[in-house]
Biopython code that builds the backbone (N, CA, C, O; Angstrom):
import numpy as np
from Bio.PDB.StructureBuilder import StructureBuilder

atoms = [
    (1, "MET", "N", (14.241, 10.733, -34.999)),
    (1, "MET", "CA", (14.819, 10.742, -33.670)),
    (1, "MET", "C", (15.032, 12.189, -33.246)),
    (1, "MET", "O", (15.564, 12.993, -34.011)),
    (2, "ASN", "N", (14.622, 12.516, -32.037)),
    (2, "ASN", "CA", (14.847, 13.870, -31.550)),
    (2, "ASN", "C", (16.062, 13.901, -30.630)),
    (2, "ASN", "O", (16.651, 12.861, -30.336)),
    (3, "GLU", "N", (16.434, 15.088, -30.180)),
    (3, "GLU", "CA", (17.641, 15.232, -29.376)),
    (3, "GLU", "C", (17.558, 14.533, -28.028)),
    (3, "GLU", "O", (18.592, 14.253, -27.422)),
    (4, "THR", "N", (16.372, 14.246, -27.550)),
    (4, "THR", "CA", (16.234, 13.634, -26.235)),
    (4, "THR", "C", (16.098, 12.119, -26.305)),
    (4, "THR", "O", (15.749, 11.496, -25.302)),
    (5, "SER", "N", (16.363, 11.506, -27.454)),
    (5, "SER", "CA", (16.188, 10.064, -27.566)),
    (5, "SER", "C", (17.391, 9.280, -27.052)),
    (5, "SER", "O", (17.378, 8.049, -27.072)),
    (6, "PHE", "N", (18.420, 9.969, -26.598)),
    (6, "PHE", "CA", (19.548, 9.294, -25.964)),
    (6, "PHE", "C", (20.224, 10.247, -24.991)),
    (6, "PHE", "O", (20.040, 11.463, -25.049)),
    (7, "LEU", "N", (21.007, 9.665, -24.103)),
    (7, "LEU", "CA", (21.794, 10.426, -23.138)),
    (7, "LEU", "C", (23.239, 10.429, -23.610)),
    (7, "LEU", "O", (23.789, 9.380, -23.945)),
    (8, "GLU", "N", (23.849, 11.596, -23.639)),
    (8, "GLU", "CA", (25.263, 11.695, -24.002)),
    (8, "GLU", "C", (26.070, 12.037, -22.758)),
    (8, "GLU", "O", (25.820, 13.045, -22.097)),
    (9, "LEU", "N", (27.037, 11.187, -22.452)),
    (9, "LEU", "CA", (27.916, 11.380, -21.305)),
    (9, "LEU", "C", (29.350, 11.545, -21.787)),
    (9, "LEU", "O", (29.735, 10.995, -22.818)),
    (10, "THR", "N", (30.124, 12.295, -21.046)),
    (10, "THR", "CA", (31.570, 12.328, -21.240)),
    (10, "THR", "C", (32.188, 11.956, -19.903)),
    (10, "THR", "O", (32.026, 12.670, -18.913)),
    (11, "VAL", "N", (32.894, 10.840, -19.880)),
    (11, "VAL", "CA", (33.442, 10.319, -18.630)),
    (11, "VAL", "C", (34.547, 11.253, -18.137)),
    (11, "VAL", "O", (35.528, 11.481, -18.846)),
    (12, "PRO", "N", (34.392, 11.797, -16.919)),
    (12, "PRO", "CA", (35.412, 12.700, -16.374)),
    (12, "PRO", "C", (36.779, 12.022, -16.320)),
    (12, "PRO", "O", (36.874, 10.800, -16.199)),
    (13, "LEU", "N", (37.791, 12.799, -16.407)),
    (13, "LEU", "CA", (39.186, 12.388, -16.384)),
    (13, "LEU", "C", (39.617, 11.741, -17.702)),
    (13, "LEU", "O", (40.681, 12.068, -18.228)),
    (14, "TYR", "N", (38.804, 10.827, -18.241)),
    (14, "TYR", "CA", (39.191, 10.103, -19.449)),
    (14, "TYR", "C", (38.624, 10.726, -20.723)),
    (14, "TYR", "O", (39.117, 10.440, -21.814)),
    (15, "LYS", "N", (37.618, 11.556, -20.609)),
    (15, "LYS", "CA", (37.031, 12.303, -21.738)),
    (15, "LYS", "C", (36.532, 11.407, -22.871)),
    (15, "LYS", "O", (36.607, 11.787, -24.040)),
    (16, "VAL", "N", (36.030, 10.230, -22.535)),
    (16, "VAL", "CA", (35.458, 9.319, -23.526)),
    (16, "VAL", "C", (33.953, 9.544, -23.564)),
    (16, "VAL", "O", (33.302, 9.649, -22.524)),
    (17, "LYS", "N", (33.408, 9.617, -24.779)),
    (17, "LYS", "CA", (31.974, 9.844, -24.943)),
    (17, "LYS", "C", (31.226, 8.510, -24.885)),
    (17, "LYS", "O", (31.641, 7.520, -25.487)),
    (18, "VAL", "N", (30.111, 8.509, -24.144)),
    (18, "VAL", "CA", (29.226, 7.352, -24.039)),
    (18, "VAL", "C", (27.817, 7.819, -24.385)),
    (18, "VAL", "O", (27.322, 8.792, -23.817)),
    (19, "LEU", "N", (27.177, 7.125, -25.317)),
    (19, "LEU", "CA", (25.780, 7.395, -25.644)),
    (19, "LEU", "C", (24.933, 6.272, -25.080)),
    (19, "LEU", "O", (25.247, 5.097, -25.266)),
    (20, "VAL", "N", (23.857, 6.632, -24.388)),
    (20, "VAL", "CA", (22.959, 5.655, -23.780)),
    (20, "VAL", "C", (21.609, 5.763, -24.469)),
    (20, "VAL", "O", (20.994, 6.829, -24.500)),
    (21, "PHE", "N", (21.156, 4.641, -25.020)),
    (21, "PHE", "CA", (19.868, 4.583, -25.708)),
    (21, "PHE", "C", (18.915, 3.726, -24.886)),
    (21, "PHE", "O", (19.223, 2.577, -24.571)),
    (22, "SER", "N", (17.763, 4.282, -24.540)),
    (22, "SER", "CA", (16.778, 3.528, -23.764)),
    (22, "SER", "C", (15.969, 2.585, -24.643)),
    (22, "SER", "O", (15.256, 1.717, -24.138)),
    (23, "ARG", "N", (16.078, 2.752, -25.952)),
    (23, "ARG", "CA", (15.352, 1.889, -26.900)),
    (23, "ARG", "C", (16.261, 1.582, -28.093)),
    (23, "ARG", "O", (16.897, 2.480, -28.646)),
    (24, "ALA", "N", (16.316, 0.323, -28.479)),
    (24, "ALA", "CA", (17.173, -0.093, -29.592)),
    (24, "ALA", "C", (16.804, 0.617, -30.886)),
    (24, "ALA", "O", (17.673, 0.876, -31.718)),
    (25, "GLU", "N", (15.532, 0.931, -31.064)),
    (25, "GLU", "CA", (15.128, 1.594, -32.315)),
    (25, "GLU", "C", (15.784, 2.971, -32.460)),
    (25, "GLU", "O", (16.058, 3.401, -33.580)),
    (26, "ASP", "N", (16.038, 3.659, -31.360)),
    (26, "ASP", "CA", (16.722, 4.959, -31.435)),
    (26, "ASP", "C", (18.184, 4.787, -31.851)),
    (26, "ASP", "O", (18.716, 5.592, -32.615)),
    (27, "ALA", "N", (18.830, 3.734, -31.345)),
    (27, "ALA", "CA", (20.214, 3.459, -31.751)),
    (27, "ALA", "C", (20.268, 3.068, -33.223)),
    (27, "ALA", "O", (21.174, 3.485, -33.945)),
    (28, "ARG", "N", (19.306, 2.271, -33.667)),
    (28, "ARG", "CA", (19.248, 1.899, -35.094)),
    (28, "ARG", "C", (19.074, 3.130, -35.966)),
    (28, "ARG", "O", (19.691, 3.241, -37.025)),
    (29, "GLU", "N", (18.238, 4.047, -35.522)),
    (29, "GLU", "CA", (18.015, 5.273, -36.286)),
    (29, "GLU", "C", (19.294, 6.110, -36.363)),
    (29, "GLU", "O", (19.575, 6.723, -37.393)),
    (30, "ARG", "N", (20.048, 6.136, -35.298)),
    (30, "ARG", "CA", (21.287, 6.935, -35.250)),
    (30, "ARG", "C", (22.426, 6.285, -36.028)),
    (30, "ARG", "O", (23.177, 6.961, -36.732)),
    (31, "PHE", "N", (22.549, 4.936, -35.891)),
    (31, "PHE", "CA", (23.706, 4.246, -36.459)),
    (31, "PHE", "C", (23.376, 3.297, -37.608)),
    (31, "PHE", "O", (24.280, 2.845, -38.310)),
    (32, "GLY", "N", (22.092, 2.989, -37.812)),
    (32, "GLY", "CA", (21.694, 2.104, -38.902)),
    (32, "GLY", "C", (21.808, 0.631, -38.551)),
    (32, "GLY", "O", (22.432, 0.250, -37.561)),
    (33, "GLY", "N", (21.187, -0.187, -39.394)),
    (33, "GLY", "CA", (21.297, -1.638, -39.263)),
    (33, "GLY", "C", (20.631, -2.208, -38.034)),
    (33, "GLY", "O", (19.905, -1.525, -37.313)),
    (34, "ASP", "N", (20.901, -3.489, -37.816)),
    (34, "ASP", "CA", (20.418, -4.176, -36.618)),
    (34, "ASP", "C", (21.398, -3.870, -35.500)),
    (34, "ASP", "O", (22.427, -4.531, -35.367)),
    (35, "TYR", "N", (21.081, -2.886, -34.712)),
    (35, "TYR", "CA", (22.046, -2.372, -33.754)),
    (35, "TYR", "C", (22.174, -3.219, -32.496)),
    (35, "TYR", "O", (23.210, -3.182, -31.832)),
    (36, "LEU", "N", (21.145, -3.976, -32.161)),
    (36, "LEU", "CA", (21.158, -4.792, -30.942)),
    (36, "LEU", "C", (20.881, -6.230, -31.338)),
    (36, "LEU", "O", (19.945, -6.493, -32.093)),
    (37, "TYR", "N", (21.684, -7.170, -30.840)),
    (37, "TYR", "CA", (21.412, -8.579, -31.113)),
    (37, "TYR", "C", (20.002, -8.908, -30.649)),
    (37, "TYR", "O", (19.573, -8.459, -29.586)),
    (38, "HIS", "N", (19.284, -9.689, -31.440)),
    (38, "HIS", "CA", (17.847, -9.880, -31.208)),
    (38, "HIS", "C", (17.501, -10.504, -29.860)),
    (38, "HIS", "O", (16.403, -10.269, -29.356)),
    (39, "ASN", "N", (18.385, -11.284, -29.261)),
    (39, "ASN", "CA", (18.056, -11.925, -27.988)),
    (39, "ASN", "C", (18.711, -11.246, -26.786)),
    (39, "ASN", "O", (18.725, -11.813, -25.693)),
    (40, "TYR", "N", (19.250, -10.053, -26.969)),
    (40, "TYR", "CA", (19.888, -9.315, -25.882)),
    (40, "TYR", "C", (18.915, -8.307, -25.273)),
    (40, "TYR", "O", (18.115, -7.694, -25.980)),
    (41, "ALA", "N", (18.994, -8.144, -23.956)),
    (41, "ALA", "CA", (18.219, -7.096, -23.288)),
    (41, "ALA", "C", (18.945, -5.757, -23.384)),
    (41, "ALA", "O", (18.318, -4.697, -23.373)),
    (42, "ALA", "N", (20.277, -5.818, -23.479)),
    (42, "ALA", "CA", (21.099, -4.613, -23.597)),
    (42, "ALA", "C", (22.443, -5.013, -24.180)),
    (42, "ALA", "O", (22.826, -6.182, -24.160)),
    (43, "GLN", "N", (23.152, -4.017, -24.700)),
    (43, "GLN", "CA", (24.437, -4.309, -25.335)),
    (43, "GLN", "C", (25.318, -3.065, -25.324)),
    (43, "GLN", "O", (24.837, -1.941, -25.460)),
    (44, "VAL", "N", (26.615, -3.292, -25.160)),
    (44, "VAL", "CA", (27.605, -2.221, -25.219)),
    (44, "VAL", "C", (28.471, -2.444, -26.455)),
    (44, "VAL", "O", (28.909, -3.562, -26.730)),
    (45, "ARG", "N", (28.709, -1.370, -27.188)),
    (45, "ARG", "CA", (29.542, -1.439, -28.387)),
    (45, "ARG", "C", (30.461, -0.226, -28.446)),
    (45, "ARG", "O", (30.158, 0.832, -27.894)),
    (46, "VAL", "N", (31.581, -0.401, -29.122)),
    (46, "VAL", "CA", (32.449, 0.723, -29.473)),
    (46, "VAL", "C", (32.244, 0.956, -30.959)),
    (46, "VAL", "O", (32.386, 0.035, -31.763)),
    (47, "VAL", "N", (31.911, 2.178, -31.321)),
    (47, "VAL", "CA", (31.651, 2.514, -32.721)),
    (47, "VAL", "C", (32.409, 3.785, -33.083)),
    (47, "VAL", "O", (32.739, 4.605, -32.226)),
    (48, "ASN", "N", (32.669, 3.920, -34.359)),
    (48, "ASN", "CA", (33.245, 5.169, -34.839)),
    (48, "ASN", "C", (32.088, 6.080, -35.190)),
    (48, "ASN", "O", (31.261, 5.746, -36.039)),
    (49, "ASP", "N", (32.028, 7.213, -34.548)),
    (49, "ASP", "CA", (30.939, 8.162, -34.756)),
    (49, "ASP", "C", (31.202, 8.978, -36.015)),
    (49, "ASP", "O", (32.139, 9.775, -36.063)),
    (50, "ASP", "N", (30.375, 8.775, -37.026)),
    (50, "ASP", "CA", (30.539, 9.505, -38.288)),
    (50, "ASP", "C", (30.447, 11.015, -38.096)),
    (50, "ASP", "O", (31.065, 11.777, -38.839)),
    (51, "GLN", "N", (29.680, 11.444, -37.102)),
    (51, "GLN", "CA", (29.509, 12.880, -36.884)),
    (51, "GLN", "C", (30.770, 13.540, -36.334)),
    (51, "GLN", "O", (31.065, 14.692, -36.654)),
    (52, "SER", "N", (31.514, 12.804, -35.503)),
    (52, "SER", "CA", (32.709, 13.398, -34.892)),
    (52, "SER", "C", (34.011, 12.770, -35.387)),
    (52, "SER", "O", (35.075, 13.377, -35.265)),
    (53, "GLY", "N", (33.936, 11.568, -35.942)),
    (53, "GLY", "CA", (35.134, 10.877, -36.404)),
    (53, "GLY", "C", (35.926, 10.188, -35.313)),
    (53, "GLY", "O", (37.031, 9.709, -35.567)),
    (54, "ILE", "N", (35.388, 10.125, -34.099)),
    (54, "ILE", "CA", (36.105, 9.478, -33.003)),
    (54, "ILE", "C", (35.359, 8.229, -32.552)),
    (54, "ILE", "O", (34.165, 8.078, -32.813)),
    (55, "ASP", "N", (36.080, 7.329, -31.868)),
    (55, "ASP", "CA", (35.439, 6.151, -31.296)),
    (55, "ASP", "C", (34.652, 6.558, -30.062)),
    (55, "ASP", "O", (35.137, 7.298, -29.206)),
    (56, "ILE", "N", (33.433, 6.059, -29.992)),
    (56, "ILE", "CA", (32.574, 6.305, -28.830)),
    (56, "ILE", "C", (32.009, 4.972, -28.369)),
    (56, "ILE", "O", (32.067, 3.973, -29.086)),
    (57, "ILE", "N", (31.473, 4.976, -27.185)),
    (57, "ILE", "CA", (30.865, 3.778, -26.614)),
    (57, "ILE", "C", (29.364, 3.984, -26.582)),
    (57, "ILE", "O", (28.878, 5.060, -26.233)),
    (58, "THR", "N", (28.636, 2.938, -26.949)),
    (58, "THR", "CA", (27.183, 3.004, -26.850)),
    (58, "THR", "C", (26.697, 1.923, -25.898)),
    (58, "THR", "O", (27.205, 0.802, -25.894)),
    (59, "LEU", "N", (25.719, 2.276, -25.105)),
    (59, "LEU", "CA", (24.996, 1.335, -24.254)),
    (59, "LEU", "C", (23.549, 1.421, -24.696)),
    (59, "LEU", "O", (22.910, 2.465, -24.567)),
    (60, "THR", "N", (23.038, 0.317, -25.218)),
    (60, "THR", "CA", (21.692, 0.300, -25.778)),
    (60, "THR", "C", (20.841, -0.737, -25.066)),
    (60, "THR", "O", (21.214, -1.907, -24.976)),
    (61, "PHE", "N", (19.696, -0.299, -24.561)),
    (61, "PHE", "CA", (18.711, -1.214, -23.989)),
    (61, "PHE", "C", (17.694, -1.553, -25.068)),
    (61, "PHE", "O", (17.365, -0.713, -25.905)),
    (62, "LYS", "N", (17.199, -2.777, -25.048)),
    (62, "LYS", "CA", (16.189, -3.183, -26.030)),
    (62, "LYS", "C", (14.991, -2.255, -25.951)),
    (62, "LYS", "O", (14.503, -1.762, -26.968)),
    (63, "ASP", "N", (14.524, -2.024, -24.738)),
    (63, "ASP", "CA", (13.396, -1.136, -24.483)),
    (63, "ASP", "C", (13.371, -0.841, -22.986)),
    (63, "ASP", "O", (14.220, -1.329, -22.240)),
    (64, "LEU", "N", (12.417, -0.058, -22.556)),
    (64, "LEU", "CA", (12.354, 0.313, -21.136)),
    (64, "LEU", "C", (12.098, -0.886, -20.235)),
    (64, "LEU", "O", (12.561, -0.912, -19.094)),
    (65, "ASP", "N", (11.369, -1.879, -20.732)),
    (65, "ASP", "CA", (11.092, -3.075, -19.934)),
    (65, "ASP", "C", (12.337, -3.929, -19.716)),
    (65, "ASP", "O", (12.343, -4.798, -18.844)),
    (66, "SER", "N", (13.377, -3.696, -20.486)),
    (66, "SER", "CA", (14.619, -4.466, -20.362)),
    (66, "SER", "C", (15.524, -3.944, -19.252)),
    (66, "SER", "O", (16.542, -4.563, -18.942)),
    (67, "TYR", "N", (15.167, -2.821, -18.656)),
    (67, "TYR", "CA", (16.028, -2.194, -17.659)),
    (67, "TYR", "C", (15.840, -2.827, -16.288)),
    (67, "TYR", "O", (14.714, -3.098, -15.873)),
    (68, "GLY", "N", (16.937, -3.061, -15.591)),
    (68, "GLY", "CA", (16.916, -3.564, -14.222)),
    (68, "GLY", "C", (18.304, -3.452, -13.615)),
    (68, "GLY", "O", (19.279, -3.188, -14.320)),
    (69, "THR", "N", (18.389, -3.651, -12.318)),
    (69, "THR", "CA", (19.651, -3.488, -11.596)),
    (69, "THR", "C", (20.729, -4.435, -12.098)),
    (69, "THR", "O", (21.876, -4.027, -12.284)),
    (70, "GLU", "N", (20.372, -5.694, -12.318)),
    (70, "GLU", "CA", (21.361, -6.673, -12.773)),
    (70, "GLU", "C", (21.937, -6.279, -14.134)),
    (70, "GLU", "O", (23.148, -6.342, -14.347)),
    (71, "ILE", "N", (21.067, -5.878, -15.041)),
    (71, "ILE", "CA", (21.524, -5.475, -16.374)),
    (71, "ILE", "C", (22.334, -4.183, -16.290)),
    (71, "ILE", "O", (23.346, -4.039, -16.977)),
    (72, "LEU", "N", (21.898, -3.247, -15.455)),
    (72, "LEU", "CA", (22.647, -2.003, -15.267)),
    (72, "LEU", "C", (24.080, -2.296, -14.829)),
    (72, "LEU", "O", (25.030, -1.804, -15.439)),
    (73, "ALA", "N", (24.237, -3.089, -13.781)),
    (73, "ALA", "CA", (25.573, -3.397, -13.267)),
    (73, "ALA", "C", (26.421, -4.103, -14.322)),
    (73, "ALA", "O", (27.577, -3.743, -14.548)),
    (74, "HIS", "N", (25.840, -5.099, -14.956)),
    (74, "HIS", "CA", (26.550, -5.884, -15.965)),
    (74, "HIS", "C", (27.049, -5.002, -17.110)),
    (74, "HIS", "O", (28.227, -5.048, -17.467)),
    (75, "GLU", "N", (26.162, -4.211, -17.676)),
    (75, "GLU", "CA", (26.526, -3.394, -18.840)),
    (75, "GLU", "C", (27.473, -2.253, -18.473)),
    (75, "GLU", "O", (28.317, -1.872, -19.284)),
    (76, "CYS", "N", (27.350, -1.708, -17.275)),
    (76, "CYS", "CA", (28.249, -0.620, -16.874)),
    (76, "CYS", "C", (29.681, -1.110, -16.682)),
    (76, "CYS", "O", (30.627, -0.352, -16.898)),
    (77, "VAL", "N", (29.851, -2.365, -16.280)),
    (77, "VAL", "CA", (31.204, -2.927, -16.231)),
    (77, "VAL", "C", (31.780, -3.000, -17.643)),
    (77, "VAL", "O", (32.948, -2.672, -17.856)),
    (78, "HIS", "N", (30.959, -3.433, -18.615)),
    (78, "HIS", "CA", (31.426, -3.456, -20.010)),
    (78, "HIS", "C", (31.807, -2.049, -20.483)),
    (78, "HIS", "O", (32.843, -1.864, -21.122)),
    (79, "VAL", "N", (30.973, -1.070, -20.167)),
    (79, "VAL", "CA", (31.285, 0.312, -20.554)),
    (79, "VAL", "C", (32.626, 0.726, -19.955)),
    (79, "VAL", "O", (33.478, 1.277, -20.651)),
    (80, "ALA", "N", (32.810, 0.461, -18.674)),
    (80, "ALA", "CA", (34.046, 0.866, -17.999)),
    (80, "ALA", "C", (35.273, 0.207, -18.630)),
    (80, "ALA", "O", (36.291, 0.869, -18.836)),
    (81, "TRP", "N", (35.189, -1.072, -18.934)),
    (81, "TRP", "CA", (36.317, -1.756, -19.585)),
    (81, "TRP", "C", (36.651, -1.083, -20.908)),
    (81, "TRP", "O", (37.820, -0.842, -21.210)),
    (82, "HIS", "N", (35.627, -0.782, -21.695)),
    (82, "HIS", "CA", (35.866, -0.141, -22.993)),
    (82, "HIS", "C", (36.462, 1.259, -22.837)),
    (82, "HIS", "O", (37.367, 1.633, -23.583)),
    (83, "VAL", "N", (35.963, 2.023, -21.882)),
    (83, "VAL", "CA", (36.528, 3.359, -21.630)),
    (83, "VAL", "C", (38.017, 3.233, -21.340)),
    (83, "VAL", "O", (38.839, 3.923, -21.943)),
    (84, "LEU", "N", (38.349, 2.358, -20.423)),
    (84, "LEU", "CA", (39.744, 2.225, -20.011)),
    (84, "LEU", "C", (40.615, 1.655, -21.128)),
    (84, "LEU", "O", (41.787, 2.013, -21.244)),
    (85, "ASP", "N", (40.056, 0.781, -21.938)),
    (85, "ASP", "CA", (40.796, 0.257, -23.084)),
    (85, "ASP", "C", (41.093, 1.364, -24.096)),
    (85, "ASP", "O", (42.203, 1.449, -24.623)),
    (86, "LEU", "N", (40.099, 2.208, -24.363)),
    (86, "LEU", "CA", (40.295, 3.288, -25.339)),
    (86, "LEU", "C", (41.384, 4.271, -24.920)),
    (86, "LEU", "O", (42.080, 4.834, -25.766)),
    (87, "VAL", "N", (41.527, 4.473, -23.613)),
    (87, "VAL", "CA", (42.547, 5.418, -23.134)),
    (87, "VAL", "C", (43.807, 4.704, -22.639)),
    (87, "VAL", "O", (44.707, 5.327, -22.076)),
    (88, "ARG", "N", (43.856, 3.400, -22.857)),
    (88, "ARG", "CA", (45.037, 2.583, -22.569)),
    (88, "ARG", "C", (45.396, 2.517, -21.082)),
    (88, "ARG", "O", (46.574, 2.516, -20.724)),
    (89, "VAL", "N", (44.387, 2.463, -20.230)),
    (89, "VAL", "CA", (44.626, 2.256, -18.801)),
    (89, "VAL", "C", (44.547, 0.760, -18.534)),
    (89, "VAL", "O", (43.525, 0.132, -18.811)),
    (90, "LYS", "N", (45.606, 0.194, -18.005)),
    (90, "LYS", "CA", (45.643, -1.235, -17.717)),
    (90, "LYS", "C", (44.983, -1.490, -16.362)),
    (90, "LYS", "O", (45.355, -0.900, -15.348)),
    (91, "VAL", "N", (44.004, -2.375, -16.375)),
    (91, "VAL", "CA", (43.299, -2.740, -15.149)),
    (91, "VAL", "C", (43.822, -4.092, -14.682)),
    (91, "VAL", "O", (43.991, -5.016, -15.477)),
    (92, "SER", "N", (44.073, -4.192, -13.397)),
    (92, "SER", "CA", (44.544, -5.443, -12.805)),
    (92, "SER", "C", (44.079, -5.473, -11.354)),
    (92, "SER", "O", (43.462, -4.527, -10.865)),
    (93, "PHE", "N", (44.385, -6.574, -10.677)),
    (93, "PHE", "CA", (44.033, -6.647, -9.265)),
    (93, "PHE", "C", (44.689, -5.504, -8.499)),
    (93, "PHE", "O", (44.088, -4.935, -7.588)),
    (94, "ALA", "N", (45.909, -5.172, -8.867)),
    (94, "ALA", "CA", (46.637, -4.099, -8.188)),
    (94, "ALA", "C", (46.182, -2.710, -8.637)),
    (94, "ALA", "O", (46.476, -1.716, -7.974)),
    (95, "ASN", "N", (45.470, -2.640, -9.755)),
    (95, "ASN", "CA", (45.016, -1.350, -10.282)),
    (95, "ASN", "C", (43.549, -1.457, -10.704)),
    (95, "ASN", "O", (43.211, -1.302, -11.877)),
    (96, "GLN", "N", (42.703, -1.720, -9.734)),
    (96, "GLN", "CA", (41.280, -1.898, -10.027)),
    (96, "GLN", "C", (40.438, -0.646, -9.785)),
    (96, "GLN", "O", (39.267, -0.604, -10.162)),
    (97, "GLU", "N", (41.023, 0.361, -9.166)),
    (97, "GLU", "CA", (40.264, 1.571, -8.841)),
    (97, "GLU", "C", (39.701, 2.276, -10.076)),
    (97, "GLU", "O", (38.561, 2.737, -10.024)),
    (98, "PRO", "N", (40.441, 2.384, -11.182)),
    (98, "PRO", "CA", (39.849, 3.027, -12.361)),
    (98, "PRO", "C", (38.576, 2.315, -12.836)),
    (98, "PRO", "O", (37.605, 2.968, -13.220)),
    (99, "LEU", "N", (38.582, 0.990, -12.808)),
    (99, "LEU", "CA", (37.400, 0.230, -13.222)),
    (99, "LEU", "C", (36.226, 0.502, -12.285)),
    (99, "LEU", "O", (35.099, 0.705, -12.739)),
    (100, "ALA", "N", (36.487, 0.505, -10.989)),
    (100, "ALA", "CA", (35.424, 0.765, -10.017)),
    (100, "ALA", "C", (34.882, 2.185, -10.162)),
    (100, "ALA", "O", (33.670, 2.396, -10.114)),
    (101, "TYR", "N", (35.767, 3.147, -10.336)),
    (101, "TYR", "CA", (35.358, 4.546, -10.478)),
    (101, "TYR", "C", (34.468, 4.734, -11.703)),
    (101, "TYR", "O", (33.379, 5.298, -11.598)),
    (102, "VAL", "N", (34.924, 4.267, -12.862)),
    (102, "VAL", "CA", (34.152, 4.476, -14.090)),
    (102, "VAL", "C", (32.831, 3.721, -14.024)),
    (102, "VAL", "O", (31.798, 4.256, -14.427)),
    (103, "THR", "N", (32.844, 2.491, -13.524)),
    (103, "THR", "CA", (31.606, 1.714, -13.409)),
    (103, "THR", "C", (30.587, 2.452, -12.553)),
    (103, "THR", "O", (29.427, 2.579, -12.946)),
    (104, "GLY", "N", (30.999, 2.935, -11.402)),
    (104, "GLY", "CA", (30.079, 3.643, -10.513)),
    (104, "GLY", "C", (29.558, 4.930, -11.109)),
    (104, "GLY", "O", (28.369, 5.232, -11.006)),
    (105, "TRP", "N", (30.444, 5.694, -11.733)),
    (105, "TRP", "CA", (30.033, 6.974, -12.329)),
    (105, "TRP", "C", (29.025, 6.749, -13.445)),
    (105, "TRP", "O", (27.997, 7.423, -13.505)),
    (106, "VAL", "N", (29.319, 5.804, -14.325)),
    (106, "VAL", "CA", (28.409, 5.519, -15.438)),
    (106, "VAL", "C", (27.082, 4.979, -14.914)),
    (106, "VAL", "O", (26.020, 5.389, -15.383)),
    (107, "ALA", "N", (27.132, 4.066, -13.951)),
    (107, "ALA", "CA", (25.902, 3.472, -13.415)),
    (107, "ALA", "C", (24.979, 4.531, -12.823)),
    (107, "ALA", "O", (23.767, 4.480, -13.032)),
    (108, "GLU", "N", (25.532, 5.477, -12.097)),
    (108, "GLU", "CA", (24.703, 6.534, -11.514)),
    (108, "GLU", "C", (23.979, 7.330, -12.605)),
    (108, "GLU", "O", (22.781, 7.589, -12.491)),
    (109, "HIS", "N", (24.692, 7.712, -13.641)),
    (109, "HIS", "CA", (24.089, 8.525, -14.704)),
    (109, "HIS", "C", (23.100, 7.730, -15.552)),
    (109, "HIS", "O", (22.047, 8.243, -15.930)),
    (110, "VAL", "N", (23.441, 6.480, -15.850)),
    (110, "VAL", "CA", (22.521, 5.644, -16.631)),
    (110, "VAL", "C", (21.256, 5.379, -15.831)),
    (110, "VAL", "O", (20.155, 5.452, -16.378)),
    (111, "ASN", "N", (21.393, 5.072, -14.549)),
    (111, "ASN", "CA", (20.215, 4.821, -13.723)),
    (111, "ASN", "C", (19.304, 6.039, -13.680)),
    (111, "ASN", "O", (18.093, 5.910, -13.855)),
    (112, "ASN", "N", (19.865, 7.211, -13.451)),
    (112, "ASN", "CA", (19.046, 8.426, -13.406)),
    (112, "ASN", "C", (18.304, 8.636, -14.719)),
    (112, "ASN", "O", (17.123, 8.983, -14.719)),
    (113, "TYR", "N", (18.991, 8.427, -15.830)),
    (113, "TYR", "CA", (18.377, 8.597, -17.151)),
    (113, "TYR", "C", (17.264, 7.576, -17.388)),
    (113, "TYR", "O", (16.171, 7.931, -17.831)),
    (114, "MET", "N", (17.547, 6.317, -17.092)),
    (114, "MET", "CA", (16.549, 5.276, -17.360)),
    (114, "MET", "C", (15.325, 5.428, -16.461)),
    (114, "MET", "O", (14.199, 5.227, -16.918)),
    (115, "VAL", "N", (15.521, 5.774, -15.211)),
    (115, "VAL", "CA", (14.383, 6.009, -14.315)),
    (115, "VAL", "C", (13.539, 7.163, -14.846)),
    (115, "VAL", "O", (12.310, 7.093, -14.830)),
    (116, "GLU", "N", (14.186, 8.214, -15.311)),
    (116, "GLU", "CA", (13.461, 9.352, -15.887)),
    (116, "GLU", "C", (12.656, 8.918, -17.119)),
    (116, "GLU", "O", (11.504, 9.320, -17.280)),
    (117, "GLN", "N", (13.257, 8.107, -17.978)),
    (117, "GLN", "CA", (12.560, 7.636, -19.177)),
    (117, "GLN", "C", (11.368, 6.752, -18.815)),
    (117, "GLN", "O", (10.309, 6.852, -19.435)),
    (118, "ILE", "N", (11.538, 5.898, -17.826)),
    (118, "ILE", "CA", (10.454, 5.016, -17.379)),
    (118, "ILE", "C", (9.321, 5.836, -16.777)),
    (118, "ILE", "O", (8.150, 5.566, -17.041)),
    (119, "GLU", "N", (9.663, 6.836, -15.968)),
    (119, "GLU", "CA", (8.629, 7.697, -15.378)),
    (119, "GLU", "C", (7.876, 8.474, -16.451)),
    (119, "GLU", "O", (6.655, 8.607, -16.369)),
    (120, "LYS", "N", (8.578, 8.986, -17.450)),
    (120, "LYS", "CA", (7.915, 9.699, -18.552)),
    (120, "LYS", "C", (6.956, 8.780, -19.291)),
    (120, "LYS", "O", (5.836, 9.174, -19.619)),
    (121, "ALA", "N", (7.394, 7.562, -19.551)),
    (121, "ALA", "CA", (6.563, 6.611, -20.294)),
    (121, "ALA", "C", (5.324, 6.207, -19.502)),
    (121, "ALA", "O", (4.276, 5.933, -20.086)),
    (122, "SER", "N", (5.437, 6.170, -18.186)),
    (122, "SER", "CA", (4.293, 5.750, -17.371)),
    (122, "SER", "C", (3.242, 6.845, -17.234)),
    (122, "SER", "O", (2.113, 6.573, -16.826)),
    (123, "THR", "N", (3.604, 8.077, -17.571)),
    (123, "THR", "CA", (2.637, 9.178, -17.467)),
    (123, "THR", "C", (2.032, 9.557, -18.813)),
    (123, "THR", "O", (1.201, 10.463, -18.886)),
    (124, "THR", "N", (2.438, 8.875, -19.873)),
    (124, "THR", "CA", (1.886, 9.210, -21.197)),
    (124, "THR", "C", (0.854, 8.211, -21.645)),
    (124, "THR", "O", (0.294, 8.347, -22.733)),
]
sb = StructureBuilder()
sb.init_structure("model")
sb.init_model(0)
sb.init_chain("A")
sb.init_seg("    ")
for serial, (resi, resn, name, xyz) in enumerate(atoms, 1):
    if name == "N":
        sb.init_residue(resn, " ", resi, " ")
    sb.init_atom(name, np.array(xyz, "f"), 0.0, 1.0, " ", f" {name:<3s}", serial, name[0])
structure = sb.get_structure()
């Protein structure tokens, strides 16, 4: 695995690290084992990063063909919930702005990364 096989994000304000893998095999190489459930197109997990010793969030797509708007939105909500849980921000109907903010921020960065990966793959 090379340095460009995943995207590393740090969510502003909350300082939680999120790693985005465009292919499950890259996540398996980084973390070992069967990293993505076999029938999932994408999955979000909280893991303890052996390299840093802190909990981080991973968003892993099965492959580039698994990427789409519906999956992006769905998985970014999971990422946002985990971010807010790790920093102990309570989300409710009266306090939904943190969830909306993190979801939107993560979705923008994941989309840009995945589109770039898809474009690279289509030119090789």
